[in-house]
PQR file of N, CA, C, O and H, with PARSE charges and radii, in Angstrom:
ATOM      1  N   MET A   1     115.682  81.947 120.617 -0.4000 1.5000
ATOM      2  CA  MET A   1     116.186  82.501 119.478 -0.0000 2.0000
ATOM      3  C   MET A   1     115.558  84.112 119.207  0.5500 1.7000
ATOM      4  O   MET A   1     114.486  84.458 119.702 -0.5500 1.4000
ATOM      5  N   ALA A   2     116.105  84.705 118.649 -0.4000 1.5000
ATOM      6  CA  ALA A   2     114.944  86.201 117.860 -0.0000 2.0000
ATOM      7  C   ALA A   2     114.948  85.909 116.338  0.5500 1.7000
ATOM      8  O   ALA A   2     115.985  85.418 115.892 -0.5500 1.4000
ATOM      9  H   ALA A   2     116.976  84.424 118.247  0.4000 1.0000
ATOM     10  N   ASP A   3     114.241  86.073 115.746 -0.4000 1.5000
ATOM     11  CA  ASP A   3     113.517  85.659 113.803 -0.0000 2.0000
ATOM     12  C   ASP A   3     114.812  86.969 113.748  0.5500 1.7000
ATOM     13  O   ASP A   3     114.986  87.749 114.684 -0.5500 1.4000
ATOM     14  H   ASP A   3     113.399  86.472 116.108  0.4000 1.0000
ATOM     15  N   PRO A   4     115.630  86.991 112.454 -0.5600 1.5000
ATOM     16  CA  PRO A   4     116.489  87.267 111.815  0.2800 2.0000
ATOM     17  C   PRO A   4     115.704  89.170 111.718  0.5500 1.7000
ATOM     18  O   PRO A   4     114.623  89.387 112.264 -0.5500 1.4000
ATOM     19  N   VAL A   5     116.256  89.991 111.176 -0.4000 1.5000
ATOM     20  CA  VAL A   5     115.787  90.876 110.814 -0.0000 2.0000
ATOM     21  C   VAL A   5     116.355  90.739 109.586  0.5500 1.7000
ATOM     22  O   VAL A   5     117.468  90.306 109.287 -0.5500 1.4000
ATOM     23  H   VAL A   5     117.134  89.815 110.732  0.4000 1.0000
ATOM     24  N   HIS A   6     115.353  91.211 108.816 -0.4000 1.5000
ATOM     25  CA  HIS A   6     114.988  91.177 106.689 -0.0000 2.0000
ATOM     26  C   HIS A   6     115.122  92.772 106.444  0.5500 1.7000
ATOM     27  O   HIS A   6     115.128  93.719 107.231 -0.5500 1.4000
ATOM     28  H   HIS A   6     114.449  91.562 109.059  0.4000 1.0000
ATOM     29  N   GLU A   7     115.212  92.701 105.237 -0.4000 1.5000
ATOM     30  CA  GLU A   7     115.455  93.785 104.459 -0.0000 2.0000
ATOM     31  C   GLU A   7     114.337  93.653 103.928  0.5500 1.7000
ATOM     32  O   GLU A   7     114.176  92.507 103.511 -0.5500 1.4000
ATOM     33  H   GLU A   7     115.207  91.932 104.598  0.4000 1.0000
ATOM     34  N   ILE A   8     112.790  94.872 103.619 -0.4000 1.5000
ATOM     35  CA  ILE A   8     111.779  94.300 103.012 -0.0000 2.0000
ATOM     36  C   ILE A   8     111.778  95.448 102.061  0.5500 1.7000
ATOM     37  O   ILE A   8     112.284  96.551 102.263 -0.5500 1.4000
ATOM     38  H   ILE A   8     112.920  95.804 103.958  0.4000 1.0000
ATOM     39  N   GLU A   9     110.989  94.945 100.738 -0.4000 1.5000
ATOM     40  CA  GLU A   9     109.781  95.985 100.340 -0.0000 2.0000
ATOM     41  C   GLU A   9     109.010  95.824  99.446  0.5500 1.7000
ATOM     42  O   GLU A   9     109.165  95.014  98.532 -0.5500 1.4000
ATOM     43  H   GLU A   9     110.578  94.048 100.574  0.4000 1.0000
ATOM     44  N   PHE A  10     107.666  96.899  99.650 -0.4000 1.5000
ATOM     45  CA  PHE A  10     106.450  97.078  99.305 -0.0000 2.0000
ATOM     46  C   PHE A  10     106.328  97.072  98.361  0.5500 1.7000
ATOM     47  O   PHE A  10     106.798  98.111  97.897 -0.5500 1.4000
ATOM     48  H   PHE A  10     107.539  97.557 100.393  0.4000 1.0000
ATOM     49  N   ARG A  11     105.728  96.161  97.276 -0.4000 1.5000
ATOM     50  CA  ARG A  11     105.101  96.601  96.563 -0.0000 2.0000
ATOM     51  C   ARG A  11     103.969  96.494  95.733  0.5500 1.7000
ATOM     52  O   ARG A  11     103.506  95.951  94.729 -0.5500 1.4000
ATOM     53  H   ARG A  11     105.346  95.317  97.653  0.4000 1.0000
ATOM     54  N   ARG A  12     103.708  97.461  96.861 -0.4000 1.5000
ATOM     55  CA  ARG A  12     102.113  98.514  96.296 -0.0000 2.0000
ATOM     56  C   ARG A  12     102.046  99.042  97.651  0.5500 1.7000
ATOM     57  O   ARG A  12     102.597  98.925  98.746 -0.5500 1.4000
ATOM     58  H   ARG A  12     104.084  97.901  97.676  0.4000 1.0000
ATOM     59  N   PRO A  13     100.718  99.950  96.816 -0.5600 1.5000
ATOM     60  CA  PRO A  13     100.984 101.285  98.556  0.2800 2.0000
ATOM     61  C   PRO A  13     100.169 100.550  99.544  0.5500 1.7000
ATOM     62  O   PRO A  13      99.287  99.693  99.598 -0.5500 1.4000
ATOM     63  N   LEU A  14     100.756 101.158 100.152 -0.4000 1.5000
ATOM     64  CA  LEU A  14      99.587 100.814 101.867 -0.0000 2.0000
ATOM     65  C   LEU A  14      99.987 101.665 102.522  0.5500 1.7000
ATOM     66  O   LEU A  14     100.963 102.408 102.624 -0.5500 1.4000
ATOM     67  H   LEU A  14     101.473 101.854 100.108  0.4000 1.0000
ATOM     68  N   CYS A  15      98.402 101.296 103.301 -0.4000 1.5000
ATOM     69  CA  CYS A  15      98.340 102.224 104.933 -0.0000 2.0000
ATOM     70  C   CYS A  15      98.225 101.090 106.652  0.5500 1.7000
ATOM     71  O   CYS A  15      97.307 100.532 107.253 -0.5500 1.4000
ATOM     72  H   CYS A  15      97.609 100.692 103.218  0.4000 1.0000
ATOM     73  N   ILE A  16      99.182 101.185 106.780 -0.4000 1.5000
ATOM     74  CA  ILE A  16      99.081 100.271 107.739 -0.0000 2.0000
ATOM     75  C   ILE A  16      99.400 101.482 109.559  0.5500 1.7000
ATOM     76  O   ILE A  16     100.119 102.457 109.775 -0.5500 1.4000
ATOM     77  H   ILE A  16      99.928 101.639 106.293  0.4000 1.0000
ATOM     78  N   THR A  17      98.282 100.568 110.557 -0.4000 1.5000
ATOM     79  CA  THR A  17      98.908 100.803 111.682 -0.0000 2.0000
ATOM     80  C   THR A  17      99.675 100.478 111.952  0.5500 1.7000
ATOM     81  O   THR A  17     100.151  99.450 111.470 -0.5500 1.4000
ATOM     82  H   THR A  17      97.698  99.775 110.381  0.4000 1.0000
ATOM     83  N   LEU A  18     100.345 101.301 113.056 -0.4000 1.5000
ATOM     84  CA  LEU A  18     101.497 101.042 114.073 -0.0000 2.0000
ATOM     85  C   LEU A  18     100.730 100.653 115.148  0.5500 1.7000
ATOM     86  O   LEU A  18      99.713 101.140 115.643 -0.5500 1.4000
ATOM     87  H   LEU A  18      99.959 102.136 113.446  0.4000 1.0000
ATOM     88  N   GLU A  19     101.682  99.280 115.537 -0.4000 1.5000
ATOM     89  CA  GLU A  19     101.359  99.514 117.223 -0.0000 2.0000
ATOM     90  C   GLU A  19     102.515  99.977 117.920  0.5500 1.7000
ATOM     91  O   GLU A  19     103.574  99.773 117.327 -0.5500 1.4000
ATOM     92  H   GLU A  19     102.509  98.885 115.136  0.4000 1.0000
ATOM     93  N   GLY A  20     102.616 100.817 119.549 -0.4000 1.5000
ATOM     94  CA  GLY A  20     103.786 101.619 119.874 -0.0000 2.0000
ATOM     95  C   GLY A  20     104.054 100.795 120.560  0.5500 1.7000
ATOM     96  O   GLY A  20     103.141  99.970 120.590 -0.5500 1.4000
ATOM     97  H   GLY A  20     101.755 100.983 120.031  0.4000 1.0000
ATOM     98  N   ARG A  21     105.225 100.427 121.454 -0.4000 1.5000
ATOM     99  CA  ARG A  21     105.644  99.729 122.541 -0.0000 2.0000
ATOM    100  C   ARG A  21     104.564  99.520 123.724  0.5500 1.7000
ATOM    101  O   ARG A  21     104.576  98.519 124.442 -0.5500 1.4000
ATOM    102  H   ARG A  21     105.966 101.097 121.430  0.4000 1.0000
ATOM    103  N   SER A  22     103.542 100.666 123.863 -0.4000 1.5000
ATOM    104  CA  SER A  22     102.874 100.984 124.686 -0.0000 2.0000
ATOM    105  C   SER A  22     101.343 100.010 124.316  0.5500 1.7000
ATOM    106  O   SER A  22     100.500  99.742 125.173 -0.5500 1.4000
ATOM    107  H   SER A  22     103.533 101.479 123.280  0.4000 1.0000
ATOM    108  N   LYS A  23     101.262  99.601 122.878 -0.4000 1.5000
ATOM    109  CA  LYS A  23     100.109  98.818 122.480 -0.0000 2.0000
ATOM    110  C   LYS A  23      98.984  99.022 122.216  0.5500 1.7000
ATOM    111  O   LYS A  23      98.011  98.271 122.151 -0.5500 1.4000
ATOM    112  H   LYS A  23     101.947  99.819 122.182  0.4000 1.0000
ATOM    113  N   ARG A  24      99.223 101.008 121.915 -0.4000 1.5000
ATOM    114  CA  ARG A  24      98.386 101.518 121.549 -0.0000 2.0000
ATOM    115  C   ARG A  24      98.107 102.123 119.884  0.5500 1.7000
ATOM    116  O   ARG A  24      99.001 102.866 119.480 -0.5500 1.4000
ATOM    117  H   ARG A  24     100.013 101.618 121.968  0.4000 1.0000
ATOM    118  N   ALA A  25      97.305 101.939 119.213 -0.4000 1.5000
ATOM    119  CA  ALA A  25      97.580 102.294 117.927 -0.0000 2.0000
ATOM    120  C   ALA A  25      98.350 103.626 118.054  0.5500 1.7000
ATOM    121  O   ALA A  25      98.405 104.275 119.098 -0.5500 1.4000
ATOM    122  H   ALA A  25      96.579 101.335 119.542  0.4000 1.0000
ATOM    123  N   VAL A  26      98.937 103.972 116.890 -0.4000 1.5000
ATOM    124  CA  VAL A  26      99.643 105.299 116.458 -0.0000 2.0000
ATOM    125  C   VAL A  26      98.990 105.495 114.969  0.5500 1.7000
ATOM    126  O   VAL A  26      98.584 104.699 114.123 -0.5500 1.4000
ATOM    127  H   VAL A  26      98.892 103.445 116.041  0.4000 1.0000
ATOM    128  N   PRO A  27      99.080 106.997 115.042 -0.5600 1.5000
ATOM    129  CA  PRO A  27      98.749 107.261 113.498  0.2800 2.0000
ATOM    130  C   PRO A  27      99.278 106.225 112.451  0.5500 1.7000
ATOM    131  O   PRO A  27     100.482 105.969 112.468 -0.5500 1.4000
ATOM    132  N   LEU A  28      98.323 105.509 111.388 -0.4000 1.5000
ATOM    133  CA  LEU A  28      98.822 104.842 110.391 -0.0000 2.0000
ATOM    134  C   LEU A  28      99.937 105.838 109.217  0.5500 1.7000
ATOM    135  O   LEU A  28     100.082 106.983 108.788 -0.5500 1.4000
ATOM    136  H   LEU A  28      97.345 105.718 111.375  0.4000 1.0000
ATOM    137  N   LEU A  29     100.473 104.580 109.127 -0.4000 1.5000
ATOM    138  CA  LEU A  29     101.683 104.808 108.307 -0.0000 2.0000
ATOM    139  C   LEU A  29     101.796 104.880 106.956  0.5500 1.7000
ATOM    140  O   LEU A  29     102.455 103.854 106.792 -0.5500 1.4000
ATOM    141  H   LEU A  29     100.355 103.650 109.476  0.4000 1.0000
ATOM    142  N   GLN A  30     101.624 105.392 105.700 -0.4000 1.5000
ATOM    143  CA  GLN A  30     101.192 105.276 104.315 -0.0000 2.0000
ATOM    144  C   GLN A  30     102.747 104.866 103.801  0.5500 1.7000
ATOM    145  O   GLN A  30     103.715 105.477 104.255 -0.5500 1.4000
ATOM    146  H   GLN A  30     101.088 106.226 105.833  0.4000 1.0000
ATOM    147  N   VAL A  31     102.844 104.206 103.201 -0.4000 1.5000
ATOM    148  CA  VAL A  31     104.153 103.158 102.296 -0.0000 2.0000
ATOM    149  C   VAL A  31     103.925 103.506 101.158  0.5500 1.7000
ATOM    150  O   VAL A  31     102.754 103.583 100.786 -0.5500 1.4000
ATOM    151  H   VAL A  31     102.058 103.710 102.832  0.4000 1.0000
ATOM    152  N   ARG A  32     104.897 103.787 100.367 -0.4000 1.5000
ATOM    153  CA  ARG A  32     104.261 104.077  99.541 -0.0000 2.0000
ATOM    154  C   ARG A  32     104.809 102.536  98.824  0.5500 1.7000
ATOM    155  O   ARG A  32     105.324 101.697  99.563 -0.5500 1.4000
ATOM    156  H   ARG A  32     105.848 103.724 100.669  0.4000 1.0000
ATOM    157  N   LYS A  33     104.597 102.203  96.945 -0.4000 1.5000
ATOM    158  CA  LYS A  33     105.305 100.728  96.392 -0.0000 2.0000
ATOM    159  C   LYS A  33     107.174 101.657  95.925  0.5500 1.7000
ATOM    160  O   LYS A  33     107.574 102.698  95.403 -0.5500 1.4000
ATOM    161  H   LYS A  33     104.179 102.885  96.345  0.4000 1.0000
ATOM    162  N   GLY A  34     107.854 100.139  96.685 -0.4000 1.5000
ATOM    163  CA  GLY A  34     108.616 100.156  96.542 -0.0000 2.0000
ATOM    164  C   GLY A  34     109.432 100.761  97.930  0.5500 1.7000
ATOM    165  O   GLY A  34     110.628 100.827  97.645 -0.5500 1.4000
ATOM    166  H   GLY A  34     107.529  99.293  97.109  0.4000 1.0000
ATOM    167  N   SER A  35     109.254 101.091  98.930 -0.4000 1.5000
ATOM    168  CA  SER A  35     109.321 101.721 100.132 -0.0000 2.0000
ATOM    169  C   SER A  35     110.169 100.335 100.145  0.5500 1.7000
ATOM    170  O   SER A  35     109.710  99.290  99.684 -0.5500 1.4000
ATOM    171  H   SER A  35     108.283 101.038  99.161  0.4000 1.0000
ATOM    172  N   ARG A  36     111.774 100.473 100.867 -0.4000 1.5000
ATOM    173  CA  ARG A  36     112.278  99.225 102.002 -0.0000 2.0000
ATOM    174  C   ARG A  36     112.424 100.144 103.528  0.5500 1.7000
ATOM    175  O   ARG A  36     112.603 101.342 103.745 -0.5500 1.4000
ATOM    176  H   ARG A  36     112.147 101.322 101.241  0.4000 1.0000
ATOM    177  N   PHE A  37     112.224  98.735 104.588 -0.4000 1.5000
ATOM    178  CA  PHE A  37     112.820  98.708 106.025 -0.0000 2.0000
ATOM    179  C   PHE A  37     113.061  97.860 106.493  0.5500 1.7000
ATOM    180  O   PHE A  37     112.323  96.969 106.074 -0.5500 1.4000
ATOM    181  H   PHE A  37     112.079  97.762 104.411  0.4000 1.0000
ATOM    182  N   HIS A  38     113.938  97.401 107.431 -0.4000 1.5000
ATOM    183  CA  HIS A  38     114.670  96.602 107.446 -0.0000 2.0000
ATOM    184  C   HIS A  38     113.701  95.943 109.295  0.5500 1.7000
ATOM    185  O   HIS A  38     113.281  96.693 110.175 -0.5500 1.4000
ATOM    186  H   HIS A  38     114.537  98.125 107.771  0.4000 1.0000
ATOM    187  N   ALA A  39     113.673  95.148 109.290 -0.4000 1.5000
ATOM    188  CA  ALA A  39     112.630  94.707 109.850 -0.0000 2.0000
ATOM    189  C   ALA A  39     112.321  93.385 110.251  0.5500 1.7000
ATOM    190  O   ALA A  39     112.824  92.586 109.462 -0.5500 1.4000
ATOM    191  H   ALA A  39     114.014  94.539 108.575  0.4000 1.0000
ATOM    192  N   ARG A  40     111.587  92.747 111.319 -0.4000 1.5000
ATOM    193  CA  ARG A  40     111.866  91.216 111.719 -0.0000 2.0000
ATOM    194  C   ARG A  40     109.466  90.844 111.487  0.5500 1.7000
ATOM    195  O   ARG A  40     108.341  91.232 111.800 -0.5500 1.4000
ATOM    196  H   ARG A  40     111.178  93.397 111.960  0.4000 1.0000
ATOM    197  N   VAL A  41     110.194  89.950 110.804 -0.4000 1.5000
ATOM    198  CA  VAL A  41     108.921  89.322 110.243 -0.0000 2.0000
ATOM    199  C   VAL A  41     108.592  88.138 110.801  0.5500 1.7000
ATOM    200  O   VAL A  41     109.285  87.139 110.994 -0.5500 1.4000
ATOM    201  H   VAL A  41     111.109  89.635 110.550  0.4000 1.0000
ATOM    202  N   VAL A  42     107.389  88.373 111.054 -0.4000 1.5000
ATOM    203  CA  VAL A  42     107.240  86.180 111.770 -0.0000 2.0000
ATOM    204  C   VAL A  42     105.291  86.514 111.257  0.5500 1.7000
ATOM    205  O   VAL A  42     104.245  87.112 111.509 -0.5500 1.4000
ATOM    206  H   VAL A  42     106.826  89.185 110.897  0.4000 1.0000
ATOM    207  N   PRO A  43     106.275  85.199 110.072 -0.5600 1.5000
ATOM    208  CA  PRO A  43     104.259  84.610 109.834  0.2800 2.0000
ATOM    209  C   PRO A  43     103.797  83.768 109.873  0.5500 1.7000
ATOM    210  O   PRO A  43     104.320  82.817 110.454 -0.5500 1.4000
ATOM    211  N   TYR A  44     102.991  83.701 109.480 -0.4000 1.5000
ATOM    212  CA  TYR A  44     101.444  82.947 109.993 -0.0000 2.0000
ATOM    213  C   TYR A  44     100.470  83.201 109.032  0.5500 1.7000
ATOM    214  O   TYR A  44     100.348  84.186 108.305 -0.5500 1.4000
ATOM    215  H   TYR A  44     102.567  84.474 109.008  0.4000 1.0000
ATOM    216  N   HIS A  45      99.287  81.444 109.177 -0.4000 1.5000
ATOM    217  CA  HIS A  45      98.372  81.845 107.781 -0.0000 2.0000
ATOM    218  C   HIS A  45      97.044  81.959 108.704  0.5500 1.7000
ATOM    219  O   HIS A  45      96.969  81.495 109.842 -0.5500 1.4000
ATOM    220  H   HIS A  45      99.387  80.644 109.768  0.4000 1.0000
ATOM    221  N   LYS A  46      96.106  82.587 108.091 -0.4000 1.5000
ATOM    222  CA  LYS A  46      95.519  82.960 108.840 -0.0000 2.0000
ATOM    223  C   LYS A  46      94.161  81.983 108.108  0.5500 1.7000
ATOM    224  O   LYS A  46      93.340  82.876 107.895 -0.5500 1.4000
ATOM    225  H   LYS A  46      96.167  82.964 107.167  0.4000 1.0000
ATOM    226  N   GLY A  47      93.769  81.196 107.818 -0.4000 1.5000
ATOM    227  CA  GLY A  47      92.557  80.235 105.937 -0.0000 2.0000
ATOM    228  C   GLY A  47      94.035  79.868 105.373  0.5500 1.7000
ATOM    229  O   GLY A  47      94.955  79.532 106.118 -0.5500 1.4000
ATOM    230  H   GLY A  47      94.436  80.471 107.991  0.4000 1.0000
ATOM    231  N   ALA A  48      94.083  79.914 104.759 -0.4000 1.5000
ATOM    232  CA  ALA A  48      94.775  79.265 102.838 -0.0000 2.0000
ATOM    233  C   ALA A  48      95.614  81.311 103.030  0.5500 1.7000
ATOM    234  O   ALA A  48      96.644  81.540 102.396 -0.5500 1.4000
ATOM    235  H   ALA A  48      93.336  80.186 104.153  0.4000 1.0000
ATOM    236  N   ALA A  49      95.162  82.132 103.658 -0.4000 1.5000
ATOM    237  CA  ALA A  49      96.243  83.264 102.985 -0.0000 2.0000
ATOM    238  C   ALA A  49      97.051  83.725 104.137  0.5500 1.7000
ATOM    239  O   ALA A  49      96.625  83.868 105.283 -0.5500 1.4000
ATOM    240  H   ALA A  49      94.326  81.946 104.173  0.4000 1.0000
ATOM    241  N   GLU A  50      98.578  84.002 103.615 -0.4000 1.5000
ATOM    242  CA  GLU A  50      99.630  83.626 105.141 -0.0000 2.0000
ATOM    243  C   GLU A  50      99.455  85.661 105.241  0.5500 1.7000
ATOM    244  O   GLU A  50      99.035  86.600 104.564 -0.5500 1.4000
ATOM    245  H   GLU A  50      98.924  83.886 102.684  0.4000 1.0000
ATOM    246  N   PHE A  51      99.950  85.448 106.249 -0.4000 1.5000
ATOM    247  CA  PHE A  51     100.264  86.970 106.852 -0.0000 2.0000
ATOM    248  C   PHE A  51     101.591  87.227 107.583  0.5500 1.7000
ATOM    249  O   PHE A  51     102.485  86.398 107.414 -0.5500 1.4000
ATOM    250  H   PHE A  51     100.290  84.686 106.798  0.4000 1.0000
ATOM    251  N   ALA A  52     101.854  88.464 108.512 -0.4000 1.5000
ATOM    252  CA  ALA A  52     103.245  88.591 108.809 -0.0000 2.0000
ATOM    253  C   ALA A  52     102.817  90.083 110.026  0.5500 1.7000
ATOM    254  O   ALA A  52     102.405  91.206 109.736 -0.5500 1.4000
ATOM    255  H   ALA A  52     101.128  89.138 108.649  0.4000 1.0000
ATOM    256  N   ASP A  53     103.108  89.515 111.303 -0.4000 1.5000
ATOM    257  CA  ASP A  53     103.566  91.342 111.927 -0.0000 2.0000
ATOM    258  C   ASP A  53     105.171  91.076 111.753  0.5500 1.7000
ATOM    259  O   ASP A  53     106.002  90.199 111.989 -0.5500 1.4000
ATOM    260  H   ASP A  53     103.442  88.602 111.538  0.4000 1.0000
ATOM    261  N   ILE A  54     105.075  92.445 111.169 -0.4000 1.5000
ATOM    262  CA  ILE A  54     106.399  93.069 110.934 -0.0000 2.0000
ATOM    263  C   ILE A  54     106.089  94.068 112.396  0.5500 1.7000
ATOM    264  O   ILE A  54     105.171  94.732 112.877 -0.5500 1.4000
ATOM    265  H   ILE A  54     104.399  93.157 110.978  0.4000 1.0000
ATOM    266  N   TYR A  55     107.814  93.588 112.784 -0.4000 1.5000
ATOM    267  CA  TYR A  55     108.249  94.506 114.230 -0.0000 2.0000
ATOM    268  C   TYR A  55     109.664  95.106 113.242  0.5500 1.7000
ATOM    269  O   TYR A  55     110.700  94.560 112.862 -0.5500 1.4000
ATOM    270  H   TYR A  55     108.559  93.049 112.394  0.4000 1.0000
ATOM    271  N   PHE A  56     108.949  96.839 113.031 -0.4000 1.5000
ATOM    272  CA  PHE A  56     110.432  97.367 112.721 -0.0000 2.0000
ATOM    273  C   PHE A  56     110.921  98.237 113.830  0.5500 1.7000
ATOM    274  O   PHE A  56     110.471  98.567 114.927 -0.5500 1.4000
ATOM    275  H   PHE A  56     108.107  97.283 113.339  0.4000 1.0000
ATOM    276  N   GLU A  57     112.439  98.592 112.880 -0.4000 1.5000
ATOM    277  CA  GLU A  57     113.186  98.950 113.972 -0.0000 2.0000
ATOM    278  C   GLU A  57     112.876 100.760 115.011  0.5500 1.7000
ATOM    279  O   GLU A  57     112.914 101.927 114.623 -0.5500 1.4000
ATOM    280  H   GLU A  57     112.805  98.324 111.989  0.4000 1.0000
ATOM    281  N   GLY A  58     112.696 100.357 115.891 -0.4000 1.5000
ATOM    282  CA  GLY A  58     112.650 101.512 116.881 -0.0000 2.0000
ATOM    283  C   GLY A  58     110.962 101.237 117.290  0.5500 1.7000
ATOM    284  O   GLY A  58     110.081 102.037 117.604 -0.5500 1.4000
ATOM    285  H   GLY A  58     112.666  99.409 116.207  0.4000 1.0000
ATOM    286  N   GLY A  59     110.947  99.553 117.114 -0.4000 1.5000
ATOM    287  CA  GLY A  59     109.826  99.041 118.548 -0.0000 2.0000
ATOM    288  C   GLY A  59     108.257  99.382 117.586  0.5500 1.7000
ATOM    289  O   GLY A  59     107.281  98.833 118.098 -0.5500 1.4000
ATOM    290  H   GLY A  59     111.663  98.903 116.858  0.4000 1.0000
ATOM    291  N   ALA A  60     107.949 100.206 116.293 -0.4000 1.5000
ATOM    292  CA  ALA A  60     106.749  99.677 116.293 -0.0000 2.0000
ATOM    293  C   ALA A  60     106.185  98.360 115.613  0.5500 1.7000
ATOM    294  O   ALA A  60     107.018  97.530 115.250 -0.5500 1.4000
ATOM    295  H   ALA A  60     108.742 100.652 115.877  0.4000 1.0000
ATOM    296  N   VAL A  61     104.931  98.119 115.424 -0.4000 1.5000
ATOM    297  CA  VAL A  61     104.750  96.921 115.099 -0.0000 2.0000
ATOM    298  C   VAL A  61     103.432  96.948 114.307  0.5500 1.7000
ATOM    299  O   VAL A  61     102.431  97.532 114.724 -0.5500 1.4000
ATOM    300  H   VAL A  61     104.255  98.794 115.718  0.4000 1.0000
ATOM    301  N   ALA A  62     103.507  96.063 112.751 -0.4000 1.5000
ATOM    302  CA  ALA A  62     102.025  96.302 111.967 -0.0000 2.0000
ATOM    303  C   ALA A  62     101.889  94.847 112.156  0.5500 1.7000
ATOM    304  O   ALA A  62     102.691  93.931 111.977 -0.5500 1.4000
ATOM    305  H   ALA A  62     104.320  95.590 112.412  0.4000 1.0000
ATOM    306  N   ARG A  63     100.750  94.867 112.537 -0.4000 1.5000
ATOM    307  CA  ARG A  63     100.325  93.242 112.374 -0.0000 2.0000
ATOM    308  C   ARG A  63      99.831  93.378 111.081  0.5500 1.7000
ATOM    309  O   ARG A  63      99.709  94.331 110.311 -0.5500 1.4000
ATOM    310  H   ARG A  63     100.098  95.611 112.683  0.4000 1.0000
ATOM    311  N   GLU A  64      99.475  91.712 111.010 -0.4000 1.5000
ATOM    312  CA  GLU A  64      98.130  91.089 109.912 -0.0000 2.0000
ATOM    313  C   GLU A  64      98.624  91.640 108.619  0.5500 1.7000
ATOM    314  O   GLU A  64      97.696  92.037 107.915 -0.5500 1.4000
ATOM    315  H   GLU A  64      99.574  90.938 111.635  0.4000 1.0000
ATOM    316  N   VAL A  65      99.780  91.781 108.108 -0.4000 1.5000
ATOM    317  CA  VAL A  65      99.946  92.444 106.946 -0.0000 2.0000
ATOM    318  C   VAL A  65      99.867  91.933 105.748  0.5500 1.7000
ATOM    319  O   VAL A  65     100.968  92.274 105.315 -0.5500 1.4000
ATOM    320  H   VAL A  65     100.534  91.459 108.680  0.4000 1.0000
ATOM    321  N   ALA A  66      99.272  91.257 104.744 -0.4000 1.5000
ATOM    322  CA  ALA A  66      99.550  90.435 103.850 -0.0000 2.0000
ATOM    323  C   ALA A  66     100.706  90.111 103.010  0.5500 1.7000
ATOM    324  O   ALA A  66     101.162  91.058 102.368 -0.5500 1.4000
ATOM    325  H   ALA A  66      98.378  90.980 105.095  0.4000 1.0000
ATOM    326  N   PHE A  67     101.263  88.991 102.881 -0.4000 1.5000
ATOM    327  CA  PHE A  67     102.853  88.478 101.959 -0.0000 2.0000
ATOM    328  C   PHE A  67     101.912  89.391 100.853  0.5500 1.7000
ATOM    329  O   PHE A  67     102.711  90.174 100.338 -0.5500 1.4000
ATOM    330  H   PHE A  67     100.893  88.222 103.402  0.4000 1.0000
ATOM    331  N   ALA A  68     101.152  89.517 100.529 -0.4000 1.5000
ATOM    332  CA  ALA A  68     100.806  89.986  98.808 -0.0000 2.0000
ATOM    333  C   ALA A  68     101.391  91.804  98.564  0.5500 1.7000
ATOM    334  O   ALA A  68     101.408  92.538  97.576 -0.5500 1.4000
ATOM    335  H   ALA A  68     100.503  88.881 100.948  0.4000 1.0000
ATOM    336  N   PHE A  69     101.909  92.030 100.339 -0.4000 1.5000
ATOM    337  CA  PHE A  69     101.974  93.776  99.867 -0.0000 2.0000
ATOM    338  C   PHE A  69     103.532  93.719  99.778  0.5500 1.7000
ATOM    339  O   PHE A  69     104.077  94.556  99.058 -0.5500 1.4000
ATOM    340  H   PHE A  69     101.896  91.433 101.142  0.4000 1.0000
ATOM    341  N   PHE A  70     104.229  92.888 100.387 -0.4000 1.5000
ATOM    342  CA  PHE A  70     105.413  92.794 100.181 -0.0000 2.0000
ATOM    343  C   PHE A  70     106.286  91.976  99.884  0.5500 1.7000
ATOM    344  O   PHE A  70     105.706  91.115  99.221 -0.5500 1.4000
ATOM    345  H   PHE A  70     103.786  92.208 100.972  0.4000 1.0000
ATOM    346  N   SER A  71     107.399  91.707  99.979 -0.4000 1.5000
ATOM    347  CA  SER A  71     108.560  90.905  99.813 -0.0000 2.0000
ATOM    348  C   SER A  71     109.924  91.181 100.006  0.5500 1.7000
ATOM    349  O   SER A  71     110.327  92.342  99.931 -0.5500 1.4000
ATOM    350  H   SER A  71     107.870  92.406 100.517  0.4000 1.0000
ATOM    351  N   PHE A  72     111.012  89.830 100.353 -0.4000 1.5000
ATOM    352  CA  PHE A  72     112.397  89.964 100.759 -0.0000 2.0000
ATOM    353  C   PHE A  72     113.109  90.596 100.047  0.5500 1.7000
ATOM    354  O   PHE A  72     112.845  90.440  98.855 -0.5500 1.4000
ATOM    355  H   PHE A  72     110.685  88.887 100.414  0.4000 1.0000
ATOM    356  N   VAL A  73     113.834  91.190 100.241 -0.4000 1.5000
ATOM    357  CA  VAL A  73     114.704  91.920  99.028 -0.0000 2.0000
ATOM    358  C   VAL A  73     115.723  91.179  98.772  0.5500 1.7000
ATOM    359  O   VAL A  73     116.441  91.359  97.788 -0.5500 1.4000
ATOM    360  H   VAL A  73     114.048  91.316 101.210  0.4000 1.0000
ATOM    361  N   ASP A  74     115.950  89.983  99.897 -0.4000 1.5000
ATOM    362  CA  ASP A  74     116.696  89.669  99.476 -0.0000 2.0000
ATOM    363  C   ASP A  74     116.952  87.917  98.807  0.5500 1.7000
ATOM    364  O   ASP A  74     117.903  87.136  98.798 -0.5500 1.4000
ATOM    365  H   ASP A  74     115.367  89.837 100.696  0.4000 1.0000
ATOM    366  N   ASP A  75     115.763  87.890  98.384 -0.4000 1.5000
ATOM    367  CA  ASP A  75     115.403  86.936  96.804 -0.0000 2.0000
ATOM    368  C   ASP A  75     114.978  87.406  96.514  0.5500 1.7000
ATOM    369  O   ASP A  75     114.259  88.401  96.613 -0.5500 1.4000
ATOM    370  H   ASP A  75     114.990  88.525  98.391  0.4000 1.0000
ATOM    371  N   PRO A  76     115.493  86.483  95.831 -0.5600 1.5000
ATOM    372  CA  PRO A  76     115.747  86.204  93.882  0.2800 2.0000
ATOM    373  C   PRO A  76     114.778  85.822  93.456  0.5500 1.7000
ATOM    374  O   PRO A  76     114.827  85.325  92.331 -0.5500 1.4000
ATOM    375  N   ALA A  77     113.400  85.891  94.209 -0.4000 1.5000
ATOM    376  CA  ALA A  77     112.310  85.506  93.802 -0.0000 2.0000
ATOM    377  C   ALA A  77     111.318  87.188  93.683  0.5500 1.7000
ATOM    378  O   ALA A  77     111.180  87.811  92.631 -0.5500 1.4000
ATOM    379  H   ALA A  77     113.360  86.295  95.123  0.4000 1.0000
ATOM    380  N   ALA A  78     110.967  87.451  94.520 -0.4000 1.5000
ATOM    381  CA  ALA A  78     110.902  89.232  94.597 -0.0000 2.0000
ATOM    382  C   ALA A  78     110.784  89.777  93.619  0.5500 1.7000
ATOM    383  O   ALA A  78     110.732  91.007  93.600 -0.5500 1.4000
ATOM    384  H   ALA A  78     111.079  86.945  95.375  0.4000 1.0000
TER
END
């Protein structure tokens, strides 16, 4: 079963490298604070920090994005 699609909002400005369907990095995406996207979020831990791979609509993927940079819009604590 595929992970559900969520609306996420970035909490601060961030430049992220997107991986395309061909697995090659594409130009950086400059994300502004407050930007919202629909995406699948696949969380994992690296040591004490929590990260996620974010699968955007259209097939691009941002890897190793720290949870500190975004929140779920439907989360009342966001």
